[in-house]
PyMOL Python script that loads the backbone (N, CA, C, O; Angstrom):
from pymol import cmd

cmd.read_pdbstr("""\
ATOM      1  N   MET A   1       0.846  -1.196   0.015  1.00  0.00           N
ATOM      2  CA  MET A   1       0.081  -0.016  -0.009  1.00  0.00           C
ATOM      3  C   MET A   1       0.891   1.253   0.001  1.00  0.00           C
ATOM      4  O   MET A   1       1.922   1.301   0.672  1.00  0.00           O
ATOM      5  N   SER A   2       0.497   2.237  -0.674  1.00  0.00           N
ATOM      6  CA  SER A   2       1.250   3.488  -0.838  1.00  0.00           C
ATOM      7  C   SER A   2       0.202   4.677  -0.930  1.00  0.00           C
ATOM      8  O   SER A   2      -0.891   4.531  -1.476  1.00  0.00           O
ATOM      9  N   LEU A   3       0.604   5.812  -0.378  1.00  0.00           N
ATOM     10  CA  LEU A   3      -0.153   7.014  -0.510  1.00  0.00           C
ATOM     11  C   LEU A   3       0.729   8.005  -1.272  1.00  0.00           C
ATOM     12  O   LEU A   3       1.930   8.120  -1.025  1.00  0.00           O
ATOM     13  N   LYS A   4       0.109   8.692  -2.177  1.00  0.00           N
ATOM     14  CA  LYS A   4       0.743   9.770  -2.978  1.00  0.00           C
ATOM     15  C   LYS A   4       0.212  11.099  -2.396  1.00  0.00           C
ATOM     16  O   LYS A   4      -0.993  11.277  -2.223  1.00  0.00           O
ATOM     17  N   CYS A   5       1.054  11.935  -2.129  1.00  0.00           N
ATOM     18  CA  CYS A   5       0.649  13.346  -1.673  1.00  0.00           C
ATOM     19  C   CYS A   5       0.730  14.307  -2.829  1.00  0.00           C
ATOM     20  O   CYS A   5       1.803  14.473  -3.409  1.00  0.00           O
ATOM     21  N   HIS A   6      -0.322  14.922  -3.171  1.00  0.00           N
ATOM     22  CA  HIS A   6      -0.404  15.956  -4.308  1.00  0.00           C
ATOM     23  C   HIS A   6      -0.232  17.357  -3.737  1.00  0.00           C
ATOM     24  O   HIS A   6      -0.634  18.296  -4.424  1.00  0.00           O
ATOM     25  N   LEU A   7       0.305  17.587  -2.589  1.00  0.00           N
ATOM     26  CA  LEU A   7       0.455  18.914  -2.074  1.00  0.00           C
ATOM     27  C   LEU A   7       1.216  19.955  -3.026  1.00  0.00           C
ATOM     28  O   LEU A   7       0.848  21.107  -3.254  1.00  0.00           O
ATOM     29  N   SER A   8       2.378  19.300  -3.545  1.00  0.00           N
ATOM     30  CA  SER A   8       3.145  20.128  -4.498  1.00  0.00           C
ATOM     31  C   SER A   8       2.418  20.573  -5.707  1.00  0.00           C
ATOM     32  O   SER A   8       2.615  21.707  -6.143  1.00  0.00           O
ATOM     33  N   ARG A   9       1.538  19.709  -6.315  1.00  0.00           N
ATOM     34  CA  ARG A   9       0.803  20.076  -7.401  1.00  0.00           C
ATOM     35  C   ARG A   9      -0.243  21.114  -7.066  1.00  0.00           C
ATOM     36  O   ARG A   9      -0.388  22.085  -7.808  1.00  0.00           O
ATOM     37  N   ILE A  10      -0.952  20.958  -6.016  1.00  0.00           N
ATOM     38  CA  ILE A  10      -1.952  21.904  -5.564  1.00  0.00           C
ATOM     39  C   ILE A  10      -1.297  23.266  -5.261  1.00  0.00           C
ATOM     40  O   ILE A  10      -1.860  24.305  -5.605  1.00  0.00           O
ATOM     41  N   MET A  11      -0.165  23.271  -4.648  1.00  0.00           N
ATOM     42  CA  MET A  11       0.445  24.555  -4.392  1.00  0.00           C
ATOM     43  C   MET A  11       0.889  25.177  -5.720  1.00  0.00           C
ATOM     44  O   MET A  11       0.800  26.394  -5.884  1.00  0.00           O
ATOM     45  N   GLY A  12       1.334  24.415  -6.609  1.00  0.00           N
ATOM     46  CA  GLY A  12       1.665  25.017  -7.912  1.00  0.00           C
ATOM     47  C   GLY A  12       0.520  25.621  -8.687  1.00  0.00           C
ATOM     48  O   GLY A  12       0.631  26.651  -9.353  1.00  0.00           O
ATOM     49  N   GLU A  13      -0.602  24.908  -8.558  1.00  0.00           N
ATOM     50  CA  GLU A  13      -1.804  25.395  -9.306  1.00  0.00           C
ATOM     51  C   GLU A  13      -2.333  26.736  -8.596  1.00  0.00           C
ATOM     52  O   GLU A  13      -2.893  27.631  -9.230  1.00  0.00           O
ATOM     53  N   LYS A  14      -2.108  26.776  -7.291  1.00  0.00           N
ATOM     54  CA  LYS A  14      -2.477  28.014  -6.650  1.00  0.00           C
ATOM     55  C   LYS A  14      -1.364  29.075  -6.500  1.00  0.00           C
ATOM     56  O   LYS A  14      -1.581  30.171  -5.983  1.00  0.00           O
ATOM     57  N   ARG A  15      -0.148  28.687  -6.986  1.00  0.00           N
ATOM     58  CA  ARG A  15       0.972  29.649  -7.003  1.00  0.00           C
ATOM     59  C   ARG A  15       1.264  30.196  -5.539  1.00  0.00           C
ATOM     60  O   ARG A  15       1.360  31.394  -5.276  1.00  0.00           O
ATOM     61  N   ILE A  16       1.384  29.215  -4.671  1.00  0.00           N
ATOM     62  CA  ILE A  16       1.809  29.635  -3.245  1.00  0.00           C
ATOM     63  C   ILE A  16       2.968  28.698  -2.878  1.00  0.00           C
ATOM     64  O   ILE A  16       3.161  27.588  -3.374  1.00  0.00           O
ATOM     65  N   ASN A  17       3.769  29.350  -1.865  1.00  0.00           N
ATOM     66  CA  ASN A  17       5.028  28.550  -1.538  1.00  0.00           C
ATOM     67  C   ASN A  17       4.671  27.978  -0.091  1.00  0.00           C
ATOM     68  O   ASN A  17       3.670  28.223   0.582  1.00  0.00           O
ATOM     69  N   ILE A  18       5.792  27.123   0.222  1.00  0.00           N
ATOM     70  CA  ILE A  18       5.716  26.402   1.445  1.00  0.00           C
ATOM     71  C   ILE A  18       5.475  27.284   2.751  1.00  0.00           C
ATOM     72  O   ILE A  18       4.749  26.919   3.675  1.00  0.00           O
ATOM     73  N   SER A  19       6.144  28.441   2.717  1.00  0.00           N
ATOM     74  CA  SER A  19       6.046  29.308   3.875  1.00  0.00           C
ATOM     75  C   SER A  19       4.613  29.953   4.011  1.00  0.00           C
ATOM     76  O   SER A  19       4.071  30.184   5.092  1.00  0.00           O
ATOM     77  N   GLU A  20       4.115  30.194   2.861  1.00  0.00           N
ATOM     78  CA  GLU A  20       2.666  30.693   2.822  1.00  0.00           C
ATOM     79  C   GLU A  20       1.702  29.665   3.277  1.00  0.00           C
ATOM     80  O   GLU A  20       0.801  29.987   4.051  1.00  0.00           O
ATOM     81  N   VAL A  21       1.835  28.413   2.836  1.00  0.00           N
ATOM     82  CA  VAL A  21       0.896  27.332   3.319  1.00  0.00           C
ATOM     83  C   VAL A  21       0.988  27.129   4.760  1.00  0.00           C
ATOM     84  O   VAL A  21      -0.034  27.017   5.438  1.00  0.00           O
ATOM     85  N   ALA A  22       2.315  27.068   5.330  1.00  0.00           N
ATOM     86  CA  ALA A  22       2.523  26.871   6.714  1.00  0.00           C
ATOM     87  C   ALA A  22       1.849  27.918   7.508  1.00  0.00           C
ATOM     88  O   ALA A  22       1.201  27.598   8.504  1.00  0.00           O
ATOM     89  N   LYS A  23       1.965  29.202   7.115  1.00  0.00           N
ATOM     90  CA  LYS A  23       1.459  30.387   7.801  1.00  0.00           C
ATOM     91  C   LYS A  23      -0.066  30.289   7.810  1.00  0.00           C
ATOM     92  O   LYS A  23      -0.701  30.395   8.859  1.00  0.00           O
ATOM     93  N   GLU A  24      -0.614  30.094   6.681  1.00  0.00           N
ATOM     94  CA  GLU A  24      -2.086  30.094   6.420  1.00  0.00           C
ATOM     95  C   GLU A  24      -2.685  28.971   7.214  1.00  0.00           C
ATOM     96  O   GLU A  24      -3.737  29.162   7.825  1.00  0.00           O
ATOM     97  N   ALA A  25      -2.041  27.745   7.242  1.00  0.00           N
ATOM     98  CA  ALA A  25      -2.641  26.621   7.861  1.00  0.00           C
ATOM     99  C   ALA A  25      -2.307  26.550   9.332  1.00  0.00           C
ATOM    100  O   ALA A  25      -2.925  25.788  10.075  1.00  0.00           O
ATOM    101  N   GLY A  26      -1.335  27.337   9.759  1.00  0.00           N
ATOM    102  CA  GLY A  26      -0.896  27.355  11.146  1.00  0.00           C
ATOM    103  C   GLY A  26      -0.162  26.047  11.574  1.00  0.00           C
ATOM    104  O   GLY A  26      -0.336  25.534  12.679  1.00  0.00           O
ATOM    105  N   ILE A  27       0.660  25.550  10.632  1.00  0.00           N
ATOM    106  CA  ILE A  27       1.329  24.317  10.952  1.00  0.00           C
ATOM    107  C   ILE A  27       2.856  24.549  10.640  1.00  0.00           C
ATOM    108  O   ILE A  27       3.203  25.473   9.905  1.00  0.00           O
ATOM    109  N   ALA A  28       3.702  23.739  11.181  1.00  0.00           N
ATOM    110  CA  ALA A  28       5.165  23.938  11.063  1.00  0.00           C
ATOM    111  C   ALA A  28       5.560  23.881   9.606  1.00  0.00           C
ATOM    112  O   ALA A  28       5.050  23.120   8.784  1.00  0.00           O
ATOM    113  N   ARG A  29       6.544  24.780   9.358  1.00  0.00           N
ATOM    114  CA  ARG A  29       7.104  24.729   7.940  1.00  0.00           C
ATOM    115  C   ARG A  29       7.728  23.379   7.575  1.00  0.00           C
ATOM    116  O   ARG A  29       7.624  22.892   6.449  1.00  0.00           O
ATOM    117  N   ASN A  30       8.362  22.822   8.557  1.00  0.00           N
ATOM    118  CA  ASN A  30       9.021  21.455   8.362  1.00  0.00           C
ATOM    119  C   ASN A  30       7.944  20.410   7.987  1.00  0.00           C
ATOM    120  O   ASN A  30       8.232  19.543   7.161  1.00  0.00           O
ATOM    121  N   THR A  31       6.732  20.449   8.548  1.00  0.00           N
ATOM    122  CA  THR A  31       5.699  19.507   8.247  1.00  0.00           C
ATOM    123  C   THR A  31       5.229  19.779   6.763  1.00  0.00           C
ATOM    124  O   THR A  31       5.018  18.843   5.992  1.00  0.00           O
ATOM    125  N   VAL A  32       5.084  21.014   6.422  1.00  0.00           N
ATOM    126  CA  VAL A  32       4.644  21.229   4.937  1.00  0.00           C
ATOM    127  C   VAL A  32       5.783  20.779   4.020  1.00  0.00           C
ATOM    128  O   VAL A  32       5.521  20.181   2.977  1.00  0.00           O
ATOM    129  N   THR A  33       7.027  21.048   4.377  1.00  0.00           N
ATOM    130  CA  THR A  33       8.134  20.686   3.506  1.00  0.00           C
ATOM    131  C   THR A  33       8.186  19.112   3.332  1.00  0.00           C
ATOM    132  O   THR A  33       8.459  18.605   2.244  1.00  0.00           O
ATOM    133  N   ALA A  34       7.928  18.421   4.388  1.00  0.00           N
ATOM    134  CA  ALA A  34       7.995  16.945   4.307  1.00  0.00           C
ATOM    135  C   ALA A  34       6.903  16.446   3.465  1.00  0.00           C
ATOM    136  O   ALA A  34       7.160  15.574   2.635  1.00  0.00           O
ATOM    137  N   LEU A  35       5.670  16.920   3.594  1.00  0.00           N
ATOM    138  CA  LEU A  35       4.573  16.531   2.675  1.00  0.00           C
ATOM    139  C   LEU A  35       4.840  16.966   1.298  1.00  0.00           C
ATOM    140  O   LEU A  35       4.581  16.196   0.373  1.00  0.00           O
ATOM    141  N   TYR A  36       5.354  18.180   1.069  1.00  0.00           N
ATOM    142  CA  TYR A  36       5.640  18.592  -0.268  1.00  0.00           C
ATOM    143  C   TYR A  36       6.574  17.747  -1.059  1.00  0.00           C
ATOM    144  O   TYR A  36       6.390  17.523  -2.256  1.00  0.00           O
ATOM    145  N   HIS A  37       7.616  17.262  -0.351  1.00  0.00           N
ATOM    146  CA  HIS A  37       8.659  16.494  -0.942  1.00  0.00           C
ATOM    147  C   HIS A  37       8.340  14.991  -0.816  1.00  0.00           C
ATOM    148  O   HIS A  37       9.129  14.145  -1.236  1.00  0.00           O
ATOM    149  N   GLU A  38       7.157  14.672  -0.226  1.00  0.00           N
ATOM    150  CA  GLU A  38       6.685  13.278  -0.009  1.00  0.00           C
ATOM    151  C   GLU A  38       7.659  12.460   0.822  1.00  0.00           C
ATOM    152  O   GLU A  38       7.859  11.282   0.523  1.00  0.00           O
ATOM    153  N   THR A  39       8.293  13.050   1.886  1.00  0.00           N
ATOM    154  CA  THR A  39       9.193  12.323   2.743  1.00  0.00           C
ATOM    155  C   THR A  39       8.596  12.101   4.112  1.00  0.00           C
ATOM    156  O   THR A  39       9.209  11.465   4.969  1.00  0.00           O
ATOM    157  N   ALA A  40       7.356  12.643   4.327  1.00  0.00           N
ATOM    158  CA  ALA A  40       6.712  12.437   5.654  1.00  0.00           C
ATOM    159  C   ALA A  40       6.323  11.042   5.898  1.00  0.00           C
ATOM    160  O   ALA A  40       5.872  10.345   4.989  1.00  0.00           O
ATOM    161  N   LYS A  41       6.483  10.620   7.081  1.00  0.00           N
ATOM    162  CA  LYS A  41       6.182   9.270   7.454  1.00  0.00           C
ATOM    163  C   LYS A  41       4.737   9.065   7.776  1.00  0.00           C
ATOM    164  O   LYS A  41       4.273   7.925   7.804  1.00  0.00           O
ATOM    165  N   GLY A  42       3.973  10.166   8.032  1.00  0.00           N
ATOM    166  CA  GLY A  42       2.652  10.116   8.279  1.00  0.00           C
ATOM    167  C   GLY A  42       2.066  11.581   8.356  1.00  0.00           C
ATOM    168  O   GLY A  42       2.798  12.549   8.145  1.00  0.00           O
ATOM    169  N   VAL A  43       0.816  11.710   8.643  1.00  0.00           N
ATOM    170  CA  VAL A  43       0.194  13.063   8.789  1.00  0.00           C
ATOM    171  C   VAL A  43      -1.006  12.833   9.858  1.00  0.00           C
ATOM    172  O   VAL A  43      -1.736  11.843   9.815  1.00  0.00           O
ATOM    173  N   THR A  44      -1.108  13.757  10.723  1.00  0.00           N
ATOM    174  CA  THR A  44      -2.218  13.671  11.612  1.00  0.00           C
ATOM    175  C   THR A  44      -3.503  14.311  11.028  1.00  0.00           C
ATOM    176  O   THR A  44      -3.482  15.177  10.153  1.00  0.00           O
ATOM    177  N   TRP A  45      -4.651  13.790  11.610  1.00  0.00           N
ATOM    178  CA  TRP A  45      -6.011  14.409  11.172  1.00  0.00           C
ATOM    179  C   TRP A  45      -5.993  15.944  11.321  1.00  0.00           C
ATOM    180  O   TRP A  45      -6.542  16.668  10.491  1.00  0.00           O
ATOM    181  N   ASP A  46      -5.353  16.411  12.391  1.00  0.00           N
ATOM    182  CA  ASP A  46      -5.369  17.875  12.628  1.00  0.00           C
ATOM    183  C   ASP A  46      -4.591  18.583  11.479  1.00  0.00           C
ATOM    184  O   ASP A  46      -5.070  19.599  10.974  1.00  0.00           O
ATOM    185  N   VAL A  47      -3.452  18.093  11.073  1.00  0.00           N
ATOM    186  CA  VAL A  47      -2.676  18.666  10.003  1.00  0.00           C
ATOM    187  C   VAL A  47      -3.435  18.642   8.656  1.00  0.00           C
ATOM    188  O   VAL A  47      -3.472  19.609   7.896  1.00  0.00           O
ATOM    189  N   LEU A  48      -4.052  17.424   8.421  1.00  0.00           N
ATOM    190  CA  LEU A  48      -4.838  17.300   7.206  1.00  0.00           C
ATOM    191  C   LEU A  48      -5.975  18.137   7.125  1.00  0.00           C
ATOM    192  O   LEU A  48      -6.324  18.612   6.044  1.00  0.00           O
ATOM    193  N   GLU A  49      -6.658  18.386   8.309  1.00  0.00           N
ATOM    194  CA  GLU A  49      -7.848  19.312   8.312  1.00  0.00           C
ATOM    195  C   GLU A  49      -7.429  20.773   8.068  1.00  0.00           C
ATOM    196  O   GLU A  49      -8.112  21.508   7.355  1.00  0.00           O
ATOM    197  N   LYS A  50      -6.281  21.190   8.675  1.00  0.00           N
ATOM    198  CA  LYS A  50      -5.786  22.530   8.506  1.00  0.00           C
ATOM    199  C   LYS A  50      -5.335  22.801   7.061  1.00  0.00           C
ATOM    200  O   LYS A  50      -5.603  23.863   6.498  1.00  0.00           O
ATOM    201  N   LEU A  51      -4.614  21.772   6.456  1.00  0.00           N
ATOM    202  CA  LEU A  51      -4.245  21.951   5.080  1.00  0.00           C
ATOM    203  C   LEU A  51      -5.443  22.046   4.189  1.00  0.00           C
ATOM    204  O   LEU A  51      -5.405  22.880   3.285  1.00  0.00           O
ATOM    205  N   CYS A  52      -6.500  21.296   4.335  1.00  0.00           N
ATOM    206  CA  CYS A  52      -7.702  21.346   3.550  1.00  0.00           C
ATOM    207  C   CYS A  52      -8.330  22.741   3.716  1.00  0.00           C
ATOM    208  O   CYS A  52      -8.698  23.392   2.739  1.00  0.00           O
ATOM    209  N   ALA A  53      -8.443  23.182   4.982  1.00  0.00           N
ATOM    210  CA  ALA A  53      -9.019  24.567   5.182  1.00  0.00           C
ATOM    211  C   ALA A  53      -8.189  25.611   4.413  1.00  0.00           C
ATOM    212  O   ALA A  53      -8.717  26.401   3.629  1.00  0.00           O
ATOM    213  N   ALA A  54      -6.879  25.581   4.667  1.00  0.00           N
ATOM    214  CA  ALA A  54      -6.032  26.552   4.033  1.00  0.00           C
ATOM    215  C   ALA A  54      -6.001  26.563   2.546  1.00  0.00           C
ATOM    216  O   ALA A  54      -5.886  27.614   1.916  1.00  0.00           O
ATOM    217  N   LEU A  55      -6.113  25.298   1.939  1.00  0.00           N
ATOM    218  CA  LEU A  55      -6.086  25.216   0.460  1.00  0.00           C
ATOM    219  C   LEU A  55      -7.392  25.110  -0.174  1.00  0.00           C
ATOM    220  O   LEU A  55      -7.505  25.001  -1.395  1.00  0.00           O
ATOM    221  N   ASP A  56      -8.398  25.139   0.643  1.00  0.00           N
ATOM    222  CA  ASP A  56      -9.803  24.968   0.105  1.00  0.00           C
ATOM    223  C   ASP A  56      -9.973  23.771  -0.768  1.00  0.00           C
ATOM    224  O   ASP A  56     -10.400  23.855  -1.919  1.00  0.00           O
ATOM    225  N   CYS A  57      -9.618  22.623  -0.173  1.00  0.00           N
ATOM    226  CA  CYS A  57      -9.660  21.348  -0.879  1.00  0.00           C
ATOM    227  C   CYS A  57     -10.215  20.238   0.019  1.00  0.00           C
ATOM    228  O   CYS A  57     -10.528  20.493   1.182  1.00  0.00           O
ATOM    229  N   GLN A  58     -10.336  19.074  -0.474  1.00  0.00           N
ATOM    230  CA  GLN A  58     -10.795  17.931   0.240  1.00  0.00           C
ATOM    231  C   GLN A  58      -9.613  17.002   0.523  1.00  0.00           C
ATOM    232  O   GLN A  58      -8.605  17.080  -0.180  1.00  0.00           O
ATOM    233  N   PRO A  59      -9.703  16.128   1.525  1.00  0.00           N
ATOM    234  CA  PRO A  59      -8.600  15.174   1.770  1.00  0.00           C
ATOM    235  C   PRO A  59      -8.202  14.386   0.515  1.00  0.00           C
ATOM    236  O   PRO A  59      -7.014  14.210   0.247  1.00  0.00           O
ATOM    237  N   GLY A  60      -9.148  13.933  -0.221  1.00  0.00           N
ATOM    238  CA  GLY A  60      -8.929  13.199  -1.479  1.00  0.00           C
ATOM    239  C   GLY A  60      -8.125  14.011  -2.551  1.00  0.00           C
ATOM    240  O   GLY A  60      -7.450  13.439  -3.406  1.00  0.00           O
ATOM    241  N   ASP A  61      -8.221  15.262  -2.469  1.00  0.00           N
ATOM    242  CA  ASP A  61      -7.445  16.104  -3.409  1.00  0.00           C
ATOM    243  C   ASP A  61      -5.965  16.049  -3.044  1.00  0.00           C
ATOM    244  O   ASP A  61      -5.097  16.131  -3.913  1.00  0.00           O
ATOM    245  N   LEU A  62      -5.671  15.901  -1.668  1.00  0.00           N
ATOM    246  CA  LEU A  62      -4.259  15.974  -1.146  1.00  0.00           C
ATOM    247  C   LEU A  62      -3.614  14.554  -1.243  1.00  0.00           C
ATOM    248  O   LEU A  62      -2.430  14.415  -1.553  1.00  0.00           O
ATOM    249  N   LEU A  63      -4.455  13.492  -0.961  1.00  0.00           N
ATOM    250  CA  LEU A  63      -3.939  12.164  -0.852  1.00  0.00           C
ATOM    251  C   LEU A  63      -4.544  11.300  -1.793  1.00  0.00           C
ATOM    252  O   LEU A  63      -5.747  11.449  -2.007  1.00  0.00           O
ATOM    253  N   GLU A  64      -3.839  10.318  -2.462  1.00  0.00           N
ATOM    254  CA  GLU A  64      -4.308   9.307  -3.302  1.00  0.00           C
ATOM    255  C   GLU A  64      -3.697   7.965  -2.909  1.00  0.00           C
ATOM    256  O   GLU A  64      -2.486   7.816  -2.750  1.00  0.00           O
ATOM    257  N   TYR A  65      -4.582   7.021  -2.764  1.00  0.00           N
ATOM    258  CA  TYR A  65      -4.199   5.611  -2.412  1.00  0.00           C
ATOM    259  C   TYR A  65      -3.815   4.850  -3.659  1.00  0.00           C
ATOM    260  O   TYR A  65      -4.564   4.766  -4.633  1.00  0.00           O
ATOM    261  N   LEU A  66      -2.571   4.279  -3.586  1.00  0.00           N
ATOM    262  CA  LEU A  66      -2.066   3.530  -4.747  1.00  0.00           C
ATOM    263  C   LEU A  66      -1.796   2.128  -4.252  1.00  0.00           C
ATOM    264  O   LEU A  66      -0.782   1.900  -3.592  1.00  0.00           O
ATOM    265  N   PRO A  67      -2.684   1.165  -4.554  1.00  0.00           N
ATOM    266  CA  PRO A  67      -2.466  -0.286  -4.086  1.00  0.00           C
ATOM    267  C   PRO A  67      -1.159  -0.802  -4.773  1.00  0.00           C
ATOM    268  O   PRO A  67      -0.727  -0.372  -5.843  1.00  0.00           O
ATOM    269  N   LYS A  68      -0.601  -1.763  -4.027  1.00  0.00           N
ATOM    270  CA  LYS A  68       0.609  -2.471  -4.583  1.00  0.00           C
ATOM    271  C   LYS A  68       0.146  -3.386  -5.722  1.00  0.00           C
ATOM    272  O   LYS A  68      -0.964  -3.919  -5.714  1.00  0.00           O
ATOM    273  N   LYS A  69       0.978  -3.533  -6.628  1.00  0.00           N
ATOM    274  CA  LYS A  69       0.697  -4.276  -7.840  1.00  0.00           C
ATOM    275  C   LYS A  69       1.242  -5.676  -7.654  1.00  0.00           C
ATOM    276  O   LYS A  69       1.126  -6.508  -8.553  1.00  0.00           O
TER     277      LYS A  69
END
""", "prot")
cmd.dss("prot")
cmd.show_as("cartoon", "prot")
cmd.util.cbc("prot")
cmd.orient("prot")
């Protein structure tokens, strides 16, 4: 099982940077950076909720489930 994070694509579409997302969402810049580069080991519901609110999107817009082949 694998999850793909589409944060970098969404940020590109909205033309916003990591610092702006972190400030708007009220989460640590390091957290946004890890999600942006898909190096995060996990994400809390709180962070997911804050990102969705800041980016005006749904959790399914940020994360995609990719089953193992």
